[in-house]
DRENPA-3360 file (N, C-alpha, C; in nm, 2 decimals, always signed):
BEGIN
1 = MDTDLREE = +1.82/+3.12/-0.53/+1.75/+3.05/-0.43/+1.65/+3.14/-0.36 ~ +1.52/+3.10/-0.34/+1.43/+3.19/-0.27/+1.45/+3.18/-0.12 ~ +1.38/+3.27/-0.05/+1.41/+3.28/+0.09/+1.37/+3.15/+0.17 ~ +1.25/+3.09/+0.13/+1.21/+2.97/+0.21/+1.31/+2.86/+0.19 ~ +1.36/+2.84/+0.07/+1.45/+2.73/+0.05/+1.59/+2.76/+0.13 ~ +1.63/+2.88/+0.13/+1.75/+2.92/+0.20/+1.73/+2.89/+0.35 ~ +1.62/+2.93/+0.40/+1.59/+2.91/+0.55/+1.59/+2.76/+0.58 ~ +1.53/+2.68/+0.49/+1.52/+2.54/+0.51/+1.66/+2.48/+0.50;
9 = ENRRRDGR = +1.74/+2.52/+0.41/+1.88/+2.47/+0.40/+1.96/+2.51/+0.53 ~ +1.94/+2.63/+0.58/+2.01/+2.67/+0.70/+1.98/+2.58/+0.82 ~ +1.85/+2.54/+0.83/+1.81/+2.46/+0.94/+1.87/+2.32/+0.93 ~ +1.91/+2.28/+0.81/+1.96/+2.14/+0.79/+2.11/+2.13/+0.79 ~ +2.18/+2.25/+0.78/+2.32/+2.25/+0.76/+2.40/+2.19/+0.87 ~ +2.35/+2.19/+0.99/+2.42/+2.14/+1.11/+2.44/+1.99/+1.11 ~ +2.37/+1.92/+1.01/+2.38/+1.78/+0.99/+2.29/+1.69/+1.08 ~ +2.22/+1.76/+1.17/+2.14/+1.68/+1.27/+2.00/+1.64/+1.21;
17 = DNGAILIT = +1.96/+1.72/+1.11/+1.83/+1.70/+1.05/+1.85/+1.62/+0.92 ~ +1.81/+1.49/+0.92/+1.83/+1.40/+0.80/+1.70/+1.39/+0.73 ~ +1.60/+1.47/+0.76/+1.47/+1.47/+0.69/+1.38/+1.36/+0.74 ~ +1.28/+1.33/+0.67/+1.18/+1.23/+0.71/+1.12/+1.17/+0.58 ~ +1.08/+1.04/+0.59/+1.03/+0.96/+0.48/+0.89/+0.91/+0.50 ~ +0.80/+0.93/+0.41/+0.67/+0.88/+0.42/+0.63/+0.79/+0.30 ~ +0.59/+0.67/+0.32/+0.55/+0.57/+0.22/+0.40/+0.56/+0.21 ~ +0.35/+0.57/+0.08/+0.20/+0.57/+0.06/+0.17/+0.48/-0.05;
25 = YAVPPEDA = +0.05/+0.41/-0.04/+0.00/+0.33/-0.15/-0.13/+0.40/-0.20 ~ -0.16/+0.40/-0.33/-0.29/+0.45/-0.38/-0.40/+0.36/-0.32 ~ -0.38/+0.23/-0.31/-0.48/+0.14/-0.25/-0.41/+0.06/-0.14 ~ -0.46/+0.07/-0.01/-0.41/-0.01/+0.09/-0.44/-0.16/+0.06 ~ -0.34/-0.24/+0.02/-0.37/-0.37/-0.05/-0.46/-0.46/+0.03 ~ -0.42/-0.50/+0.15/-0.50/-0.60/+0.22/-0.63/-0.54/+0.28 ~ -0.62/-0.42/+0.33/-0.73/-0.35/+0.39/-0.85/-0.33/+0.29 ~ -0.81/-0.29/+0.16/-0.91/-0.27/+0.06/-0.99/-0.39/+0.03;
33 = VVDYLSLT = -0.93/-0.50/+0.02/-1.00/-0.63/-0.02/-1.08/-0.68/+0.10 ~ -1.03/-0.67/+0.22/-1.11/-0.71/+0.34/-1.23/-0.62/+0.35 ~ -1.22/-0.49/+0.33/-1.33/-0.40/+0.34/-1.44/-0.43/+0.24 ~ -1.39/-0.46/+0.11/-1.48/-0.48/+0.00/-1.56/-0.61/+0.02 ~ -1.49/-0.72/+0.06/-1.56/-0.85/+0.08/-1.65/-0.84/+0.20 ~ -1.61/-0.77/+0.31/-1.70/-0.76/+0.42/-1.83/-0.69/+0.39 ~ -1.82/-0.60/+0.29/-1.94/-0.52/+0.25/-2.03/-0.60/+0.16 ~ -1.97/-0.68/+0.07/-2.05/-0.74/-0.04/-2.09/-0.89/+0.00;
41 = LPLTGLID = -2.01/-0.96/+0.07/-2.04/-1.10/+0.10/-2.18/-1.12/+0.16 ~ -2.21/-1.03/+0.26/-2.35/-1.05/+0.33/-2.46/-1.02/+0.23 ~ -2.44/-0.97/+0.12/-2.55/-0.94/+0.02/-2.58/-1.05/-0.07 ~ -2.51/-1.16/-0.06/-2.52/-1.27/-0.15/-2.62/-1.38/-0.10 ~ -2.68/-1.37/+0.01/-2.77/-1.47/+0.06/-2.72/-1.59/+0.13 ~ -2.58/-1.59/+0.15/-2.52/-1.70/+0.22/-2.57/-1.72/+0.37 ~ -2.61/-1.60/+0.43/-2.65/-1.61/+0.56/-2.78/-1.69/+0.57 ~ -2.86/-1.69/+0.46/-2.99/-1.77/+0.47/-2.96/-1.92/+0.47;
49 = RKIDAPII = -2.84/-1.96/+0.43/-2.80/-2.10/+0.45/-2.73/-2.12/+0.58 ~ -2.73/-2.03/+0.67/-2.66/-2.03/+0.80/-2.51/-2.04/+0.78 ~ -2.46/-1.98/+0.67/-2.32/-1.97/+0.65/-2.27/-1.83/+0.69 ~ -2.20/-1.83/+0.80/-2.15/-1.70/+0.85/-2.00/-1.71/+0.85 ~ -1.94/-1.65/+0.74/-1.79/-1.65/+0.72/-1.73/-1.52/+0.74 ~ -1.67/-1.49/+0.86/-1.61/-1.36/+0.88/-1.49/-1.34/+0.78 ~ -1.47/-1.21/+0.74/-1.35/-1.18/+0.66/-1.24/-1.13/+0.75 ~ -1.13/-1.19/+0.75/-1.03/-1.16/+0.85/-0.90/-1.12/+0.77;
57 = HGHPLFTE = -0.80/-1.06/+0.84/-0.67/-1.03/+0.79/-0.58/-1.16/+0.81 ~ -0.51/-1.20/+0.71/-0.42/-1.31/+0.72/-0.48/-1.44/+0.68 ~ -0.40/-1.55/+0.68/-0.44/-1.68/+0.64/-0.54/-1.74/+0.75 ~ -0.65/-1.79/+0.71/-0.75/-1.84/+0.81/-0.71/-1.95/+0.89 ~ -0.61/-2.03/+0.85/-0.56/-2.14/+0.94/-0.47/-2.10/+1.05 ~ -0.42/-1.97/+1.04/-0.32/-1.93/+1.13/-0.36/-1.80/+1.21 ~ -0.48/-1.75/+1.18/-0.52/-1.62/+1.25/-0.66/-1.65/+1.31 ~ -0.69/-1.56/+1.40/-0.82/-1.58/+1.47/-0.94/-1.53/+1.39;
65 = GISQLGTN = -1.04/-1.60/+1.39/-1.17/-1.55/+1.33/-1.28/-1.64/+1.37 ~ -1.38/-1.59/+1.43/-1.49/-1.67/+1.49/-1.62/-1.66/+1.41 ~ -1.67/-1.78/+1.37/-1.80/-1.78/+1.31/-1.91/-1.80/+1.41 ~ -2.01/-1.72/+1.41/-2.12/-1.73/+1.50/-2.23/-1.83/+1.46 ~ -2.24/-1.85/+1.34/-2.35/-1.94/+1.29/-2.30/-2.06/+1.22 ~ -2.17/-2.08/+1.21/-2.11/-2.19/+1.13/-2.12/-2.32/+1.20 ~ -2.06/-2.42/+1.14/-2.07/-2.56/+1.20/-2.00/-2.57/+1.33 ~ -1.90/-2.49/+1.36/-1.83/-2.49/+1.49/-1.78/-2.35/+1.52;
73 = SQFPKIGV = -1.70/-2.33/+1.62/-1.66/-2.20/+1.66/-1.54/-2.14/+1.58 ~ -1.48/-2.22/+1.49/-1.37/-2.17/+1.42/-1.39/-2.15/+1.27 ~ -1.47/-2.23/+1.21/-1.50/-2.22/+1.06/-1.64/-2.23/+1.03 ~ -1.68/-2.18/+0.91/-1.60/-2.13/+0.80/-1.55/-1.98/+0.83 ~ -1.45/-1.95/+0.76/-1.40/-1.81/+0.76/-1.31/-1.79/+0.64 ~ -1.29/-1.67/+0.60/-1.22/-1.63/+0.48/-1.11/-1.53/+0.53 ~ -0.99/-1.56/+0.49/-0.87/-1.48/+0.52/-0.82/-1.41/+0.39 ~ -0.77/-1.28/+0.41/-0.71/-1.20/+0.30/-0.57/-1.17/+0.34;
81 = EWVRDIPT = -0.48/-1.21/+0.26/-0.34/-1.20/+0.29/-0.26/-1.13/+0.18 ~ -0.19/-1.02/+0.22/-0.10/-0.95/+0.12/+0.02/-1.03/+0.11 ~ +0.04/-1.09/-0.01/+0.14/-1.19/-0.04/+0.28/-1.13/-0.08 ~ +0.27/-1.04/-0.18/+0.39/-0.98/-0.23/+0.36/-0.86/-0.32 ~ +0.47/-0.78/-0.34/+0.46/-0.67/-0.43/+0.56/-0.69/-0.55 ~ +0.52/-0.65/-0.67/+0.60/-0.66/-0.79/+0.61/-0.52/-0.84 ~ +0.72/-0.45/-0.81/+0.74/-0.31/-0.86/+0.79/-0.31/-1.00 ~ +0.74/-0.20/-1.07/+0.79/-0.18/-1.21/+0.81/-0.03/-1.22;
89 = QSLGLNEK = +0.92/+0.01/-1.29/+0.95/+0.15/-1.32/+0.86/+0.20/-1.43 ~ +0.82/+0.33/-1.42/+0.73/+0.38/-1.52/+0.78/+0.52/-1.56 ~ +0.80/+0.53/-1.69/+0.85/+0.66/-1.75/+0.75/+0.77/-1.71 ~ +0.81/+0.88/-1.66/+0.73/+1.00/-1.62/+0.70/+1.00/-1.47 ~ +0.71/+0.89/-1.40/+0.69/+0.89/-1.26/+0.82/+0.92/-1.19 ~ +0.89/+0.82/-1.14/+1.02/+0.82/-1.09/+1.04/+0.93/-0.98 ~ +1.09/+1.05/-1.02/+1.13/+1.15/-0.91/+1.09/+1.29/-0.95 ~ +1.04/+1.37/-0.85/+1.01/+1.51/-0.88/+1.02/+1.58/-0.75;
97 = HFKNSEEF = +1.04/+1.72/-0.76/+1.04/+1.81/-0.64/+0.92/+1.89/-0.64 ~ +0.87/+1.92/-0.53/+0.75/+2.01/-0.52/+0.74/+2.08/-0.38 ~ +0.67/+2.19/-0.38/+0.65/+2.26/-0.26/+0.52/+2.23/-0.19 ~ +0.51/+2.24/-0.06/+0.39/+2.21/+0.02/+0.28/+2.29/-0.03 ~ +0.16/+2.24/-0.03/+0.04/+2.31/-0.08/-0.08/+2.26/+0.00 ~ -0.19/+2.33/-0.02/-0.32/+2.29/+0.04/-0.36/+2.15/+0.00 ~ -0.34/+2.12/-0.13/-0.37/+1.99/-0.18/-0.29/+1.88/-0.11 ~ -0.16/+1.90/-0.09/-0.08/+1.80/-0.03/-0.11/+1.79/+0.12;
105 = SLFLNEIS = -0.15/+1.90/+0.18/-0.19/+1.90/+0.32/-0.32/+1.82/+0.34 ~ -0.41/+1.83/+0.25/-0.53/+1.75/+0.25/-0.50/+1.60/+0.23 ~ -0.41/+1.57/+0.15/-0.36/+1.44/+0.12/-0.31/+1.38/+0.25 ~ -0.22/+1.45/+0.32/-0.16/+1.41/+0.45/-0.27/+1.39/+0.55 ~ -0.37/+1.48/+0.55/-0.48/+1.47/+0.65/-0.56/+1.35/+0.63 ~ -0.59/+1.31/+0.51/-0.66/+1.18/+0.48/-0.59/+1.06/+0.53 ~ -0.45/+1.06/+0.52/-0.37/+0.95/+0.57/-0.38/+0.94/+0.72 ~ -0.37/+1.06/+0.78/-0.37/+1.06/+0.93/-0.50/+1.01/+0.99;
113 = KREDSRRA = -0.61/+1.02/+0.91/-0.74/+0.98/+0.96/-0.76/+0.83/+0.96 ~ -0.67/+0.76/+0.89/-0.68/+0.61/+0.89/-0.65/+0.55/+1.03 ~ -0.70/+0.44/+1.06/-0.67/+0.37/+1.18/-0.52/+0.35/+1.18 ~ -0.46/+0.35/+1.30/-0.32/+0.33/+1.32/-0.27/+0.20/+1.25 ~ -0.35/+0.10/+1.26/-0.31/-0.03/+1.21/-0.31/-0.04/+1.06 ~ -0.37/+0.07/+1.00/-0.39/+0.07/+0.85/-0.29/+0.17/+0.78 ~ -0.19/+0.21/+0.85/-0.08/+0.29/+0.79/+0.05/+0.26/+0.85 ~ +0.16/+0.26/+0.77/+0.29/+0.23/+0.83/+0.34/+0.35/+0.91;
121 = APKALIDR = +0.31/+0.47/+0.86/+0.36/+0.60/+0.92/+0.28/+0.63/+1.05 ~ +0.35/+0.66/+1.16/+0.28/+0.71/+1.28/+0.23/+0.85/+1.26 ~ +0.13/+0.89/+1.33/+0.07/+1.02/+1.32/+0.17/+1.13/+1.34 ~ +0.27/+1.11/+1.43/+0.37/+1.21/+1.46/+0.45/+1.25/+1.33 ~ +0.48/+1.14/+1.25/+0.56/+1.17/+1.13/+0.47/+1.24/+1.03 ~ +0.35/+1.21/+1.02/+0.26/+1.28/+0.92/+0.24/+1.42/+0.96 ~ +0.23/+1.45/+1.09/+0.22/+1.59/+1.14/+0.34/+1.67/+1.11 ~ +0.46/+1.60/+1.12/+0.59/+1.67/+1.09/+0.59/+1.70/+0.94;
129 = FAKETYFQ = +0.55/+1.61/+0.86/+0.55/+1.64/+0.71/+0.46/+1.76/+0.68 ~ +0.35/+1.77/+0.75/+0.26/+1.88/+0.72/+0.32/+2.02/+0.75 ~ +0.42/+2.02/+0.83/+0.48/+2.15/+0.86/+0.60/+2.18/+0.77 ~ +0.64/+2.09/+0.69/+0.76/+2.11/+0.60/+0.72/+2.19/+0.48 ~ +0.83/+2.23/+0.41/+0.80/+2.32/+0.29/+0.83/+2.26/+0.16 ~ +0.95/+2.19/+0.15/+0.99/+2.13/+0.02/+1.00/+1.98/+0.03 ~ +0.96/+1.91/-0.07/+0.96/+1.76/-0.07/+1.01/+1.71/-0.20 ~ +1.06/+1.58/-0.19/+1.09/+1.50/-0.31/+0.99/+1.39/-0.31;
137 = EFSHHVES = +0.95/+1.34/-0.43/+0.86/+1.23/-0.44/+0.92/+1.13/-0.54 ~ +0.93/+1.01/-0.50/+0.97/+0.90/-0.59/+0.85/+0.80/-0.60 ~ +0.81/+0.78/-0.73/+0.69/+0.70/-0.75/+0.72/+0.59/-0.86 ~ +0.65/+0.48/-0.84/+0.65/+0.37/-0.94/+0.52/+0.29/-0.93 ~ +0.50/+0.22/-1.04/+0.38/+0.13/-1.03/+0.42/+0.00/-0.96 ~ +0.32/-0.06/-0.89/+0.35/-0.19/-0.82/+0.22/-0.27/-0.83 ~ +0.25/-0.40/-0.86/+0.14/-0.50/-0.85/+0.14/-0.56/-0.72 ~ +0.03/-0.54/-0.64/+0.02/-0.60/-0.51/-0.06/-0.73/-0.52;
145 = EIAIVGFA = +0.00/-0.84/-0.49/-0.07/-0.97/-0.50/-0.14/-1.00/-0.36 ~ -0.27/-1.03/-0.37/-0.35/-1.05/-0.26/-0.41/-1.19/-0.27 ~ -0.39/-1.28/-0.16/-0.44/-1.41/-0.16/-0.57/-1.41/-0.08 ~ -0.68/-1.46/-0.13/-0.81/-1.48/-0.06/-0.83/-1.63/-0.04 ~ -0.83/-1.67/+0.09/-0.83/-1.81/+0.12/-0.94/-1.83/+0.22 ~ -1.03/-1.93/+0.19/-1.14/-1.97/+0.27/-1.14/-2.12/+0.31 ~ -1.18/-2.15/+0.43/-1.19/-2.29/+0.48/-1.32/-2.31/+0.55 ~ -1.37/-2.43/+0.55/-1.49/-2.47/+0.62/-1.47/-2.61/+0.68;
153 = SGHAGRKT = -1.55/-2.64/+0.78/-1.53/-2.77/+0.84/-1.67/-2.83/+0.87 ~ -1.68/-2.94/+0.93/-1.81/-3.00/+0.97/-1.86/-3.09/+0.87 ~ -1.98/-3.14/+0.89/-2.04/-3.24/+0.80/-2.07/-3.19/+0.66 ~ -2.09/-3.05/+0.66/-2.12/-2.99/+0.53/-2.00/-2.90/+0.48 ~ -1.88/-2.93/+0.54/-1.77/-2.84/+0.51/-1.73/-2.83/+0.37 ~ -1.73/-2.94/+0.30/-1.68/-2.94/+0.16/-1.78/-2.86/+0.07 ~ -1.91/-2.88/+0.09/-2.01/-2.80/+0.01/-2.01/-2.66/+0.05 ~ -1.99/-2.63/+0.18/-1.98/-2.49/+0.23/-1.86/-2.42/+0.16;
161 = AQWLFETV = -1.75/-2.49/+0.16/-1.63/-2.43/+0.10/-1.65/-2.40/-0.05 ~ -1.72/-2.49/-0.12/-1.75/-2.47/-0.26/-1.84/-2.35/-0.28 ~ -1.95/-2.33/-0.20/-2.03/-2.22/-0.21/-1.96/-2.09/-0.18 ~ -1.87/-2.09/-0.09/-1.79/-1.97/-0.06/-1.70/-1.94/-0.17 ~ -1.64/-2.04/-0.23/-1.55/-2.02/-0.35/-1.63/-1.95/-0.46 ~ -1.74/-2.02/-0.50/-1.82/-1.97/-0.61/-1.87/-1.82/-0.58 ~ -1.90/-1.79/-0.46/-1.95/-1.65/-0.43/-1.84/-1.55/-0.43 ~ -1.73/-1.58/-0.36/-1.61/-1.49/-0.36/-1.56/-1.47/-0.50;
169 = HSLLLLME = -1.54/-1.58/-0.57/-1.48/-1.57/-0.71/-1.57/-1.47/-0.80 ~ -1.70/-1.48/-0.78/-1.79/-1.40/-0.86/-1.78/-1.25/-0.81 ~ -1.76/-1.23/-0.68/-1.76/-1.09/-0.63/-1.64/-1.02/-0.69 ~ -1.53/-1.09/-0.73/-1.41/-1.02/-0.78/-1.44/-0.95/-0.90 ~ -1.54/-0.99/-0.98/-1.57/-0.91/-1.10/-1.63/-0.78/-1.07 ~ -1.71/-0.78/-0.96/-1.76/-0.65/-0.91/-1.65/-0.57/-0.85 ~ -1.56/-0.63/-0.78/-1.45/-0.55/-0.72/-1.36/-0.49/-0.83 ~ -1.35/-0.56/-0.94/-1.27/-0.51/-1.05/-1.33/-0.37/-1.10;
177 = NDLPILYP = -1.46/-0.37/-1.10/-1.53/-0.24/-1.14/-1.53/-0.14/-1.03 ~ -1.55/-0.18/-0.91/-1.58/-0.08/-0.80/-1.45/-0.03/-0.73 ~ -1.35/-0.11/-0.72/-1.23/-0.06/-0.65/-1.16/+0.07/-0.71 ~ -1.15/+0.08/-0.84/-1.10/+0.20/-0.90/-1.18/+0.32/-0.87 ~ -1.31/+0.30/-0.84/-1.40/+0.41/-0.80/-1.38/+0.45/-0.66 ~ -1.36/+0.35/-0.57/-1.34/+0.37/-0.43/-1.20/+0.43/-0.40 ~ -1.10/+0.38/-0.49/-0.96/+0.42/-0.47/-0.91/+0.46/-0.61 ~ -0.93/+0.59/-0.65/-0.88/+0.64/-0.77/-0.73/+0.61/-0.79;
185 = GGRVLLPD = -0.69/+0.56/-0.90/-0.55/+0.53/-0.92/-0.52/+0.39/-0.91 ~ -0.61/+0.30/-0.87/-0.59/+0.16/-0.85/-0.67/+0.08/-0.96 ~ -0.62/-0.04/-0.99/-0.68/-0.13/-1.09/-0.67/-0.27/-1.04 ~ -0.77/-0.35/-1.06/-0.77/-0.49/-1.02/-0.75/-0.58/-1.14 ~ -0.66/-0.67/-1.13/-0.63/-0.78/-1.23/-0.69/-0.91/-1.18 ~ -0.79/-0.96/-1.25/-0.85/-1.09/-1.21/-0.76/-1.20/-1.23 ~ -0.78/-1.31/-1.15/-0.68/-1.42/-1.16/-0.70/-1.50/-1.29 ~ -0.59/-1.56/-1.33/-0.60/-1.65/-1.45/-0.66/-1.78/-1.41;
193 = SAEPNLNT = -0.64/-1.82/-1.29/-0.69/-1.95/-1.24/-0.71/-1.94/-1.09 ~ -0.78/-2.03/-1.03/-0.80/-2.04/-0.88/-0.81/-2.18/-0.84 ~ -0.79/-2.21/-0.71/-0.80/-2.35/-0.66/-0.92/-2.36/-0.57 ~ -1.02/-2.43/-0.62/-1.15/-2.45/-0.54/-1.15/-2.57/-0.45 ~ -1.05/-2.66/-0.45/-1.06/-2.78/-0.38/-0.94/-2.81/-0.29 ~ -0.91/-2.72/-0.20/-0.80/-2.75/-0.10/-0.86/-2.83/+0.01 ~ -0.77/-2.91/+0.07/-0.81/-2.98/+0.20/-0.69/-3.01/+0.28 ~ -0.71/-3.02/+0.41/-0.60/-3.05/+0.50/-0.65/-3.14/+0.61;
201 = QDFPEPLW = -0.55/-3.23/+0.66/-0.58/-3.32/+0.77/-0.50/-3.28/+0.89 ~ -0.45/-3.16/+0.89/-0.36/-3.12/+1.00/-0.43/-3.07/+1.13 ~ -0.57/-3.08/+1.12/-0.65/-3.03/+1.24/-0.73/-3.15/+1.29 ~ -0.79/-3.14/+1.41/-0.87/-3.25/+1.46/-0.98/-3.30/+1.37 ~ -1.03/-3.22/+1.28/-1.13/-3.26/+1.19/-1.09/-3.21/+1.05 ~ -1.14/-3.27/+0.94/-1.10/-3.23/+0.81/-1.15/-3.09/+0.78 ~ -1.07/-3.02/+0.70/-1.10/-2.89/+0.65/-1.10/-2.89/+0.50 ~ -1.19/-2.82/+0.44/-1.20/-2.80/+0.29/-1.19/-2.65/+0.27;
209 = GFEISVRI = -1.12/-2.61/+0.16/-1.11/-2.47/+0.13/-1.08/-2.44/-0.01 ~ -1.04/-2.31/-0.03/-1.01/-2.26/-0.17/-0.91/-2.15/-0.15 ~ -0.85/-2.11/-0.26/-0.75/-2.00/-0.27/-0.76/-1.93/-0.40 ~ -0.77/-1.80/-0.40/-0.78/-1.71/-0.51/-0.68/-1.60/-0.50 ~ -0.60/-1.57/-0.60/-0.50/-1.46/-0.59/-0.55/-1.35/-0.69 ~ -0.55/-1.23/-0.65/-0.58/-1.12/-0.73/-0.46/-1.02/-0.72 ~ -0.45/-0.93/-0.82/-0.35/-0.83/-0.81/-0.41/-0.69/-0.82 ~ -0.36/-0.60/-0.74/-0.40/-0.46/-0.75/-0.29/-0.38/-0.81;
217 = VQIRSIFR = -0.31/-0.32/-0.92/-0.21/-0.24/-0.99/-0.23/-0.10/-0.94 ~ -0.12/-0.04/-0.89/-0.14/+0.09/-0.83/+0.00/+0.17/-0.83 ~ -0.01/+0.29/-0.78/+0.12/+0.37/-0.77/+0.16/+0.37/-0.62 ~ +0.28/+0.34/-0.60/+0.34/+0.36/-0.46/+0.43/+0.48/-0.47 ~ +0.41/+0.57/-0.37/+0.49/+0.69/-0.37/+0.57/+0.70/-0.24 ~ +0.69/+0.74/-0.25/+0.78/+0.76/-0.13/+0.81/+0.91/-0.13 ~ +0.76/+0.98/-0.03/+0.79/+1.12/-0.01/+0.90/+1.14/+0.09 ~ +0.98/+1.24/+0.07/+1.08/+1.28/+0.18/+1.11/+1.43/+0.18;
225 = TKPAFLFP = +1.14/+1.48/+0.30/+1.19/+1.61/+0.31/+1.33/+1.61/+0.27 ~ +1.38/+1.72/+0.22/+1.52/+1.72/+0.17/+1.62/+1.70/+0.29 ~ +1.70/+1.60/+0.29/+1.79/+1.57/+0.41/+1.91/+1.66/+0.40 ~ +1.98/+1.67/+0.51/+2.10/+1.75/+0.52/+2.21/+1.71/+0.42 ~ +2.22/+1.58/+0.40/+2.33/+1.54/+0.31/+2.32/+1.57/+0.17 ~ +2.20/+1.62/+0.13/+2.18/+1.66/-0.01/+2.21/+1.80/-0.04 ~ +2.24/+1.88/+0.07/+2.28/+2.02/+0.05/+2.43/+2.02/+0.04 ~ +2.49/+2.06/-0.07/+2.64/+2.05/-0.09/+2.71/+2.14/+0.00;
233 = DIKGFDVH = +2.83/+2.09/+0.04/+2.93/+2.17/+0.13/+3.03/+2.25/+0.04 ~ +3.03/+2.21/-0.09/+3.13/+2.28/-0.18/+3.09/+2.42/-0.20 ~ +3.18/+2.52/-0.19/+3.16/+2.66/-0.21/+3.19/+2.71/-0.34 ~ +3.28/+2.64/-0.41/+3.32/+2.68/-0.55/+3.41/+2.58/-0.61 ~ +3.44/+2.59/-0.74/+3.53/+2.50/-0.81/+3.57/+2.56/-0.94 ~ +3.68/+2.51/-0.99/+3.73/+2.55/-1.12/+3.71/+2.44/-1.22 ~ +3.69/+2.49/-1.35/+3.67/+2.39/-1.45/+3.78/+2.41/-1.55 ~ +3.85/+2.30/-1.59/+3.96/+2.31/-1.69/+3.93/+2.21/-1.80;
241 = LKGSRTRF = +3.94/+2.26/-1.92/+3.92/+2.17/-2.04/+4.05/+2.12/-2.08 ~ +4.06/+1.98/-2.09/+4.19/+1.92/-2.12/+4.22/+1.95/-2.27 ~ +4.35/+2.00/-2.29/+4.39/+2.03/-2.42/+4.34/+2.16/-2.47 ~ +4.29/+2.24/-2.39/+4.23/+2.37/-2.43/+4.30/+2.48/-2.36 ~ +4.31/+2.60/-2.42/+4.37/+2.72/-2.35/+4.26/+2.79/-2.27 ~ +4.13/+2.75/-2.29/+4.02/+2.82/-2.22/+4.02/+2.77/-2.08 ~ +4.00/+2.86/-1.98/+3.99/+2.83/-1.84/+3.87/+2.90/-1.78 ~ +3.78/+2.82/-1.71/+3.67/+2.88/-1.65/+3.69/+2.89/-1.50;
249 = EGNFGLSD = +3.65/+3.00/-1.44/+3.65/+3.01/-1.29/+3.52/+3.06/-1.24 ~ +3.48/+3.02/-1.12/+3.36/+3.07/-1.07/+3.30/+2.96/-0.97 ~ +3.19/+3.00/-0.91/+3.12/+2.91/-0.82/+2.99/+2.85/-0.88 ~ +2.95/+2.90/-0.99/+2.83/+2.84/-1.07/+2.71/+2.83/-0.98 ~ +2.68/+2.94/-0.90/+2.56/+2.94/-0.82/+2.57/+2.88/-0.69 ~ +2.69/+2.82/-0.65/+2.70/+2.75/-0.52/+2.71/+2.85/-0.41 ~ +2.74/+2.98/-0.44/+2.74/+3.08/-0.34/+2.61/+3.10/-0.27 ~ +2.50/+3.05/-0.34/+2.37/+3.06/-0.29/+2.35/+2.97/-0.16;
257 = YS = +2.44/+2.88/-0.15/+2.43/+2.79/-0.03/+2.52/+2.84/+0.09 ~ +2.58/+2.95/+0.07/+2.66/+3.01/+0.18/+2.58/+3.06/+0.29;
% end
C-alpha cells in the first residue's frame, strides 16, 4: 500500500468519515433540450407570424411561462419535461478505481460552474471531492426520456399548435446531429411517433397542443470517495483446506491496514 492510500485509510478508520457521493450525467437531460430549443426555435421565422412561444421547464399546463406576443398572456408556450430514465448495464463500464488527477479536477470544475439549479450536487460537495485522493466510479448507460409538450389558445390556437408541432418536430433532426457535438458522450433517439392533435377543455378557453418524446442515450456516472466501511478491520486469518493435510497461515497482506 502506498503512503497516500495508507494516510487516507487512517483518516477514515475512526468510522466517522463515510465518504461522499457525486452523481453526474454526460448530458443534463431536461436542461440540454430546453437550451437547444431556445436557441433554434427563434431561427425558424415563427416570430414573423407573431408566434412567441417561450421554452420552459416542465409541462406547460402546470408551470409558469408567459408569451409576450401570443394570443393571450399564458399561451402559446412549450414545456420540456424529464419523464423517466431507463438504465442498462454495459460491459466494460460498471466499476473502477482511480486516483485524483488534473483531468478529473477540470471535470469537477466544469460541474461546479453550472447554475445551482442545473446540478444535484451542491458546490460544497464538489469542492470536497476536489480535495480527495482516491475514488471509485460506477457507470452505466441510461436512456433519458424527455417529453416536449406545446399548447396554444385563442382564435388561431389550433393552427398555431400545428405550426409549433411541425417546427419543433423538424428541429429534432438537427438536435440529433448537434447534441453529441455539444455534449460528447450523448446520443439522441428520434421518436417513433408523436401526437400533433391534443386538446383540453379544462381551462376557461379551449387549448390545442402536441406532445413529442425523445430519448437521450448517455452515460451516468456515480463517483464516491472510499468510505470507512470498505476498509477491513480483519488483521489476519487462517486458511484450511478440507480433507487436506496442507495448512496455510498468514495475513495475506492485511497487515498493510494496521
